[in-house]
Backbone bond lengths (Angstrom), bond angles and torsions (degrees), N, CA, C in turn:
res aa  C-N    CA-C-N  psi(-1)  N-CA   C-N-CA  omega(-1)  CA-C   N-CA-C  phi
1 X - - - 1.506 - - 1.510 104.47 -
2 X 1.321 114.69 153.59 1.555 118.85 176.39 1.515 105.43 -74.06
3 X 1.427 117.85 151.17 1.373 122.85 178.17 1.470 106.85 -73.96
4 X 1.328 122.89 120.16 1.504 123.62 176.28 1.503 107.49 -83.24
5 X 1.283 114.37 151.64 1.565 117.35 -175.62 1.477 112.25 -76.87
6 X 1.393 114.07 97.06 1.453 121.86 178.88 1.468 106.51 -83.35
7 X 1.302 116.70 155.58 1.385 124.64 173.28 1.533 114.13 -29.66
8 X 1.332 122.35 119.30 1.442 128.26 161.75 1.486 108.19 99.97
9 X 1.447 118.56 -44.31 1.426 114.89 177.21 1.568 109.49 -106.84
10 X 1.423 106.21 91.96 1.365 117.20 -176.39 1.538 113.09 -71.19
11 X 1.317 119.08 117.95 1.522 124.51 -173.71 1.512 110.71 -83.53
12 X 1.388 114.14 114.98 1.431 118.18 177.94 1.509 108.63 -80.97
13 X 1.441 114.22 169.32 1.450 117.20 -177.82 1.496 115.50 -58.06
14 X 1.376 116.50 -29.30 1.442 116.76 -173.18 1.513 107.96 -75.70
15 X 1.379 117.14 -21.39 1.464 117.94 178.46 1.501 109.13 -65.66
16 X 1.230 118.86 -29.06 1.597 120.98 177.11 1.529 108.83 -59.88
17 X 1.400 112.19 -44.64 1.492 114.30 -179.39 1.487 107.68 -70.90
18 X 1.196 121.17 -36.34 1.517 121.73 -169.51 1.535 106.20 -70.17
19 X 1.412 117.83 -32.57 1.427 120.14 178.78 1.436 115.10 -80.18
20 X 1.283 117.69 -7.18 1.410 121.49 176.95 1.563 114.84 72.79
21 X 1.329 115.28 27.20 1.574 117.84 -175.12 1.439 108.89 -126.64
22 X 1.239 118.24 169.66 1.527 122.66 -172.08 1.453 120.97 -123.37
23 X 1.351 114.75 15.03 1.450 120.12 179.79 1.545 100.41 -84.14
24 X 1.423 111.62 159.83 1.463 122.17 174.20 1.497 114.21 -89.09
25 X 1.295 122.43 122.52 1.480 118.18 178.98 1.599 108.84 -66.18
26 X 1.370 115.24 147.94 1.418 121.72 175.93 1.515 112.96 -95.78
27 X 1.282 115.86 -171.70 1.450 119.76 -178.35 1.602 105.65 -84.46
28 X 1.369 112.52 143.18 1.418 121.50 178.82 1.507 108.35 -70.36
29 X 1.447 114.09 138.77 1.467 117.12 175.46 1.433 117.29 -68.31
30 X 1.227 119.96 150.33 1.577 124.99 -179.82 1.536 108.07 -76.47
31 X 1.256 110.94 164.77 1.493 117.68 177.74 1.447 115.38 -65.92
32 X 1.264 120.52 140.79 1.413 121.32 173.36 1.501 111.09 -100.27
33 X 1.292 116.84 168.00 1.500 117.89 174.65 1.446 114.95 -69.46
34 X 1.313 122.22 151.41 1.479 121.35 179.06 1.492 111.80 -61.51
35 X 1.347 117.73 139.58 1.387 123.03 177.32 1.586 111.08 -80.95
36 X 1.304 121.30 171.61 1.351 127.32 176.03 1.466 109.00 -59.90
37 X 1.378 117.74 -43.68 1.460 122.63 179.14 1.428 113.62 -59.75
38 X 1.299 115.91 -39.06 1.553 117.68 179.29 1.580 109.93 -73.23
39 X 1.293 113.30 -28.87 1.465 118.56 -176.24 1.545 118.81 -78.12
40 X 1.386 113.18 -7.27 1.493 121.63 -173.03 1.488 109.26 -106.82
41 X 1.276 119.57 21.60 1.484 117.75 -175.33 1.540 113.98 -95.71
42 X 1.323 117.17 33.41 1.386 117.67 176.23 1.479 113.92 78.01
43 X 1.321 114.42 -153.99 1.579 116.31 -175.23 1.489 111.23 -82.70
44 X 1.251 111.33 63.96 1.617 114.14 175.68 1.486 106.69 -89.66
45 X 1.354 114.57 161.04 1.485 120.18 -177.68 1.479 110.12 -60.74
46 X 1.332 115.66 146.79 1.517 120.89 169.15 1.542 111.09 -113.15
47 X 1.275 116.54 -4.04 1.444 121.31 174.75 1.516 107.16 -147.91
48 X 1.259 117.20 175.15 1.569 120.75 -179.47 1.485 109.95 -52.71
49 X 1.395 116.64 116.61 1.458 119.59 -179.93 1.513 110.69 -75.19
50 X 1.289 116.12 176.26 1.498 119.14 -177.42 1.543 110.51 -68.24
51 X 1.328 116.24 145.91 1.334 120.30 -179.35 1.634 109.92 -68.61
52 X 1.355 115.20 155.85 1.429 118.27 178.32 1.526 104.83 -77.82
53 X 1.415 116.89 135.59 1.361 122.20 -174.86 1.526 111.85 -62.62
54 X 1.364 114.66 152.42 1.429 119.12 -178.11 1.521 108.57 -62.64
55 X 1.407 115.52 132.13 1.372 122.90 179.00 1.515 114.60 90.96
56 X 1.242 116.79 -12.04 1.445 124.66 176.79 1.546 114.90 -66.38
57 X 1.368 114.76 144.08 1.486 114.46 170.53 1.518 106.63 -138.05
58 X 1.283 114.53 157.20 1.501 124.63 171.07 1.482 112.68 -137.96
59 X 1.312 112.26 152.35 1.477 117.70 165.85 1.486 114.66 -106.04
60 X 1.300 121.43 121.98 1.401 129.52 174.96 1.466 110.56 -105.20
61 X 1.317 118.19 119.76 1.425 125.00 -176.44 1.496 111.16 -112.31
62 X 1.303 118.93 119.55 1.474 124.07 -175.36 1.601 102.94 -109.12
63 X 1.377 106.73 122.64 1.526 112.83 173.70 1.457 113.80 -99.73
64 X 1.195 120.11 128.69 1.524 125.49 172.43 1.480 116.79 -123.83
65 X 1.277 123.40 176.67 1.375 126.95 174.61 1.523 112.25 -64.32
66 X 1.332 110.65 -24.02 1.476 113.55 -175.21 1.541 114.99 -100.63
67 X 1.299 112.10 3.34 1.483 121.30 175.02 1.578 109.68 129.83
68 X 1.257 111.55 -169.10 1.443 115.43 -173.41 1.562 113.66 -109.75
69 X 1.320 121.10 156.22 1.448 124.45 174.32 1.534 103.37 -130.25
70 X 1.333 114.97 123.31 1.393 122.48 170.49 1.507 116.76 -103.69
71 X 1.300 117.88 125.63 1.545 120.72 -172.33 1.502 107.21 -117.59
72 X 1.307 114.96 129.22 1.431 125.71 174.42 1.603 107.83 -86.02
73 X 1.287 116.64 106.67 1.428 124.74 179.85 1.536 110.94 -89.97
74 X 1.372 119.14 123.27 1.461 121.06 -177.68 1.484 107.01 -118.40
75 X 1.354 116.81 124.35 1.454 124.63 175.09 1.459 112.93 -56.77
76 X 1.274 116.21 -37.29 1.526 121.81 -167.62 1.586 107.26 -75.92
77 X 1.324 120.07 -11.54 1.412 120.73 176.07 1.506 114.14 -81.44
78 X 1.286 119.13 -42.97 1.472 124.85 173.64 1.548 105.87 -160.02
79 X 1.245 121.97 88.62 1.410 124.55 -174.99 1.503 118.22 -60.13
80 X 1.318 116.55 -33.53 1.556 118.79 175.03 1.511 109.42 -67.97
81 X 1.461 114.80 -51.21 1.466 120.19 -175.70 1.494 111.31 -66.54
82 X 1.323 117.10 -36.75 1.459 119.84 178.32 1.510 111.99 -66.30
83 X 1.301 112.63 -43.69 1.542 114.97 178.45 1.493 112.64 -61.12
84 X 1.489 113.19 -40.71 1.455 111.47 178.23 1.478 115.96 -66.88
85 X 1.373 115.01 -40.75 1.485 117.07 177.89 1.543 111.74 -56.36
86 X 1.279 113.94 -47.85 1.530 116.48 -176.38 1.478 112.23 -68.71
87 X 1.304 117.91 -35.79 1.532 121.65 175.41 1.512 108.67 -60.67
88 X 1.361 119.49 -48.00 1.491 121.26 177.80 1.515 111.79 -61.11
89 X 1.403 116.33 -40.29 1.378 118.18 -172.29 1.646 107.04 -71.69
90 X 1.311 112.65 -37.68 1.496 119.96 -178.01 1.633 110.73 -59.99
91 X 1.364 109.92 -37.43 1.498 113.28 -173.36 1.486 116.97 -90.02
92 X 1.337 116.08 6.30 1.407 125.34 -179.27 1.494 119.74 82.60
93 X 1.328 112.49 8.00 1.516 118.73 -175.34 1.554 110.20 -53.00
94 X 1.358 118.10 -42.25 1.390 120.84 -169.59 1.608 113.99 -83.36
95 X 1.260 116.40 -9.94 1.395 121.04 178.30 1.469 115.60 -64.20
96 X 1.320 119.49 131.12 1.441 123.79 -176.77 1.566 113.79 75.02
97 X 1.339 115.84 8.69 1.458 118.97 -175.87 1.540 103.12 -100.27
98 X 1.457 115.79 144.97 1.340 121.01 -176.17 1.445 116.81 -95.19
99 X 1.407 115.05 160.89 1.474 118.88 169.58 1.694 100.89 -84.32
100 X 1.315 114.79 98.61 1.478 117.41 -174.43 1.430 117.31 -83.70
101 X 1.336 121.77 -7.63 1.483 124.61 -174.31 1.478 110.49 -138.04
102 X 1.332 120.57 132.91 1.336 126.83 178.16 1.472 110.90 -135.95
103 X 1.328 119.64 124.80 1.433 125.94 178.13 1.573 102.95 -122.31
104 X 1.279 111.58 111.55 1.548 112.83 -178.79 1.431 115.98 -53.36
105 X 1.371 119.43 139.30 1.406 123.31 174.13 1.482 115.02 60.76
106 X 1.414 113.37 17.30 1.443 126.58 178.43 1.528 115.61 -130.79
107 X 1.357 116.98 -81.88 1.537 115.22 176.31 1.446 109.01 -150.76
108 X 1.313 114.57 159.90 1.499 122.44 158.02 1.528 111.09 -109.13
109 X 1.276 118.88 136.69 1.440 125.46 -166.10 1.582 107.76 -126.81
110 X 1.322 118.13 138.16 1.400 124.43 176.63 1.457 113.78 -156.15
111 X 1.357 119.49 -175.09 1.513 117.43 177.38 1.433 115.86 111.29
112 X 1.337 118.17 3.59 1.471 121.38 -178.16 1.525 108.42 -87.32
113 X 1.316 117.94 83.74 1.411 123.15 -174.76 1.550 115.78 -77.06
114 X 1.250 112.27 -1.02 1.450 121.74 -176.41 1.632 102.92 -96.69
115 X 1.217 127.05 -47.07 1.393 130.09 -177.33 1.454 118.46 -110.17
116 X 1.393 115.99 -11.40 1.471 120.02 -164.74 1.495 108.90 -121.92
117 X 1.314 121.23 32.32 1.439 123.90 -179.00 1.493 108.31 -101.10
118 X 1.410 114.30 117.49 1.427 120.49 -177.60 1.491 110.75 -69.73
119 X 1.367 122.94 142.76 1.495 122.81 7.77 1.492 112.18 -96.47
120 X 1.396 113.73 14.91 1.535 115.61 -178.14 1.482 115.89 -96.89
121 X 1.340 118.96 33.14 1.465 120.77 -178.01 1.531 104.60 -63.45
122 X 1.343 112.87 136.62 1.456 120.36 -178.75 1.440 113.69 -121.98
123 X 1.324 116.54 176.82 1.471 121.75 -173.86 1.438 115.01 -69.16
124 X 1.344 120.65 -12.11 1.426 125.95 179.91 1.546 111.14 -90.71
125 X 1.371 118.98 3.65 1.405 122.61 -172.58 1.642 109.20 -60.24
126 X 1.313 113.19 131.85 1.496 116.47 -173.60 1.513 108.28 112.03
127 X 1.324 119.36 -19.21 1.416 122.41 -176.87 1.465 119.77 -102.27
128 X 1.328 114.23 -3.64 1.455 123.05 -172.71 1.517 116.30 -106.62
129 X 1.346 117.44 170.90 1.306 128.23 178.19 1.558 116.24 -147.22
130 X 1.328 116.85 -156.69 1.459 121.01 178.42 1.572 114.40 -94.74
131 X 1.286 110.93 3.12 1.643 119.39 176.31 1.561 106.03 96.25
132 X 1.207 121.14 13.26 1.466 121.35 174.82 1.509 111.35 -156.19
133 X 1.325 121.42 166.72 1.501 119.93 173.87 1.603 108.50 -125.72
134 X 1.155 114.93 172.29 1.455 122.22 -177.29 1.540 111.92 -119.68
135 X 1.258 120.58 162.71 1.420 131.40 174.82 1.610 115.04 -68.53
136 X 1.316 114.85 132.50 1.375 120.32 177.30 1.513 114.32 -64.47
137 X 1.278 116.76 150.83 1.556 119.86 177.35 1.557 106.21 -134.03
138 X 1.287 119.01 160.53 1.425 121.32 -179.75 1.628 107.86 -73.43
139 X 1.317 118.14 148.53 1.310 123.47 177.86 1.620 109.12 -97.98
140 X 1.252 117.03 108.47 1.567 120.38 -176.09 1.474 114.97 -112.72
141 X 1.405 117.93 -4.11 1.426 116.37 168.05 1.489 115.24 -101.49
142 X 1.329 118.04 -176.18 1.465 121.95 -174.14 1.564 110.97 -107.30
143 X 1.213 114.93 133.77 1.510 118.91 174.00 1.655 109.29 -70.30
144 X 1.344 113.80 145.90 1.361 116.04 175.85 1.588 109.36 -176.57
145 X 1.273 113.72 172.22 1.493 113.04 178.91 1.583 115.10 -46.64
146 X 1.232 117.54 126.68 1.513 120.51 -179.37 1.582 111.89 94.50
147 X 1.209 117.79 -13.97 1.502 120.53 177.47 1.552 109.17 -60.79
148 X 1.353 113.50 133.04 1.449 120.40 174.74 1.587 111.66 -107.16
149 X 1.289 121.62 123.96 1.444 120.18 -176.34 1.472 110.01 -140.64
150 X 1.303 113.97 162.05 1.458 119.62 -179.53 1.564 110.91 -85.86
151 X 1.270 120.69 133.70 1.371 122.80 178.68 1.585 110.01 -87.21
152 X 1.313 116.03 158.61 1.520 120.61 -170.96 1.626 110.33 -159.86
153 X 1.203 113.44 171.63 1.447 116.65 173.15 1.552 105.04 -99.07
154 X 1.346 115.00 -175.18 1.457 117.30 178.41 1.522 115.05 -74.28
155 X 1.328 115.94 -9.26 1.520 121.08 -172.20 1.576 102.94 -81.33
156 X 1.325 113.40 148.68 1.434 117.89 174.24 1.530 115.68 -62.19
157 X 1.388 119.11 148.32 1.423 121.46 172.82 1.630 109.65 55.30
158 X 1.379 116.42 47.58 1.444 117.99 -175.54 1.443 110.72 -115.09
159 X 1.338 120.69 10.66 1.439 120.57 176.65 1.532 113.88 -77.01
160 X 1.287 112.20 135.49 1.558 119.89 -179.51 1.486 114.23 -123.40
161 X 1.359 114.24 -104.65 1.499 115.63 175.79 1.583 115.79 -113.52
162 X 1.340 114.70 -13.72 1.506 116.40 -178.03 1.531 110.74 -72.10
163 X 1.398 113.33 140.82 1.354 123.28 177.03 1.507 113.64 -141.42
164 X 1.303 114.62 167.05 1.482 117.70 -174.26 1.534 105.76 -135.18
165 X 1.318 113.15 156.73 1.458 125.00 170.21 1.539 109.25 -116.63
166 X 1.366 117.53 125.85 1.443 122.31 -179.23 1.473 109.39 -76.68
167 X 1.446 118.23 127.90 1.427 115.09 -177.16 1.547 109.75 -97.01
168 X 1.245 123.31 -11.84 1.429 119.95 -167.88 1.594 105.87 -151.60
169 X 1.334 116.46 141.07 1.448 120.49 173.68 1.497 112.34 -62.28
170 X 1.375 119.41 -23.02 1.474 118.16 173.49 1.475 119.82 -69.78
171 X 1.342 115.93 -1.85 1.464 122.17 171.17 1.530 111.72 -77.32
172 X 1.224 119.25 -16.97 1.434 125.26 -167.42 1.574 110.28 -56.96
173 X 1.296 116.99 -46.09 1.450 119.99 -172.39 1.655 110.19 -63.12
174 X 1.255 114.79 -42.72 1.417 123.52 -176.40 1.599 106.59 -65.29
175 X 1.308 113.97 -50.81 1.464 117.34 -178.83 1.516 114.52 -65.45
176 X 1.374 118.22 -40.61 1.366 120.19 176.26 1.555 115.34 -73.34
177 X 1.276 118.47 -12.93 1.493 120.30 172.86 1.569 105.47 -65.50
178 X 1.328 120.91 -32.40 1.453 119.29 176.80 1.596 107.90 -93.27
179 X 1.359 116.75 -47.77 1.389 123.94 177.37 1.554 112.73 57.90
180 X 1.313 108.24 38.33 1.544 115.91 -176.34 1.489 114.23 -121.20
181 X 1.393 114.01 -7.17 1.473 120.40 -178.65 1.491 109.38 -81.44
182 X 1.328 116.85 108.27 1.500 120.21 -176.13 1.501 114.51 -58.97
183 X 1.206 120.76 117.44 1.500 125.77 175.91 1.437 110.24 -79.64
184 X 1.364 114.09 123.12 1.507 124.73 -179.12 1.500 116.13 -107.26
185 X 1.399 118.61 -19.07 1.395 120.95 -175.27 1.463 114.45 171.07
186 X 1.314 113.99 -163.53 1.420 119.45 -173.46 1.552 110.10 -141.76
187 X 1.276 118.93 145.71 1.506 116.22 172.82 1.528 111.85 -73.22
188 X 1.313 112.45 117.71 1.508 113.30 -179.10 1.538 113.85 -90.06
189 X 1.249 114.96 -26.32 1.546 118.92 166.66 1.513 110.87 -148.02
190 X 1.272 115.86 155.34 1.507 117.71 -179.29 1.403 119.42 95.73
191 X 1.296 120.48 17.98 1.426 122.07 173.98 1.541 109.16 -63.49
192 X 1.328 123.83 -27.51 1.350 127.14 175.50 1.508 112.52 -61.42
193 X 1.407 113.07 -31.23 1.526 119.40 174.36 1.413 111.21 -72.62
194 X 1.335 121.27 -39.88 1.439 124.97 177.54 1.580 110.73 -62.08
195 X 1.340 112.21 -40.80 1.498 115.77 174.97 1.438 113.31 -64.42
196 X 1.360 116.77 -40.67 1.516 120.43 178.43 1.499 110.83 -61.30
197 X 1.299 116.91 -40.75 1.459 121.18 175.36 1.494 112.21 -56.84
198 X 1.290 116.91 -46.50 1.424 122.87 175.82 1.531 111.95 -61.21
199 X 1.301 117.22 -45.07 1.457 122.32 -175.14 1.534 107.04 -70.37
200 X 1.341 118.52 -32.29 1.548 117.93 179.41 1.487 109.54 -65.55
201 X 1.318 121.73 -31.37 1.457 125.33 -172.83 1.607 108.76 -75.24
202 X 1.329 114.63 -18.97 1.469 115.04 -172.52 1.574 115.44 57.07
203 X 1.294 115.44 -125.99 1.392 116.38 176.60 1.501 115.76 -98.92
204 X 1.289 117.78 12.69 1.408 124.27 174.27 1.417 116.50 -80.14
205 X 1.316 120.28 113.62 1.485 119.08 177.92 1.470 110.64 -69.52
206 X 1.297 113.43 -37.23 1.493 120.46 178.71 1.590 104.57 -111.05
207 X 1.368 115.24 96.28 1.464 115.58 -166.35 1.599 109.64 -65.87
208 X 1.331 116.43 143.18 1.330 121.17 -177.76 1.673 105.84 -81.96
209 X 1.294 118.24 -15.75 1.392 120.74 179.12 1.515 103.87 -136.14
210 X 1.342 115.93 74.42 1.506 121.89 -173.89 1.521 111.62 -66.11
211 X 1.294 119.63 152.56 1.364 125.29 177.05 1.544 107.86 -85.11
212 X 1.455 116.00 136.50 1.411 120.75 -172.58 1.545 107.88 -99.09
213 X 1.277 114.99 144.57 1.494 124.47 160.70 1.549 113.35 -74.36
214 X 1.306 116.60 89.28 1.515 117.72 -170.68 1.513 111.06 -70.13
215 X 1.307 117.86 -41.25 1.433 123.83 -179.24 1.440 109.14 -144.88
216 X 1.412 117.22 136.60 1.469 122.38 177.34 1.560 107.31 -129.05
217 X 1.303 118.83 117.74 1.472 126.30 178.08 1.535 111.21 -118.69
218 X 1.341 109.89 144.97 1.434 123.07 177.06 1.462 112.68 -113.55
219 X 1.275 119.45 126.69 1.398 128.67 177.94 1.553 115.08 -122.78
220 X 1.307 121.36 153.31 1.478 124.85 176.23 1.540 106.88 -105.32
221 X 1.340 114.86 110.01 1.557 115.06 178.07 1.432 114.15 -54.31
């Protein structure tokens, strides 16, 4: 099936070709208001947090039932988006949130803490965020296997909490056709876990049994 444009990762026309399918992508849903579940995550940001300072790096480790994924976050790639991701990871926003979208040989996507928090994942999963959005930044790096970037709609300044991990270098063309998905880092270990998450979904773009981010930790290298 063609990847349909779910909240935050807006699918451009070239993505239809890259996925090898023939359906027509629809319009991306608009952002919904934060749910009670999203609002009870402690001292999480309620507006765009501080950018990560130039030259700063962090390691964000995501634990799942299928293994761990370690992401090297680099401020110099996208300081606003990197600071946002780190702030949400530090406050526990991503814990118990699922990888709600899988496109084989393309990406796995998660981070909808509003509608994708286990065990209360609901039908609107993929349409939510942290209750705010952040400013766009230019994309200066190259997408490829292991790239971690923020998902968005086609609207300006629409990045919130959802992110994706690129599974294959073949995704580069479709992503660069838009070139608006702020790159924040690279998987430094655990791509086999990302592959396992994709394999577990089978042919389901929206997995019926999505993999959960059980624990998310931030460390400073």
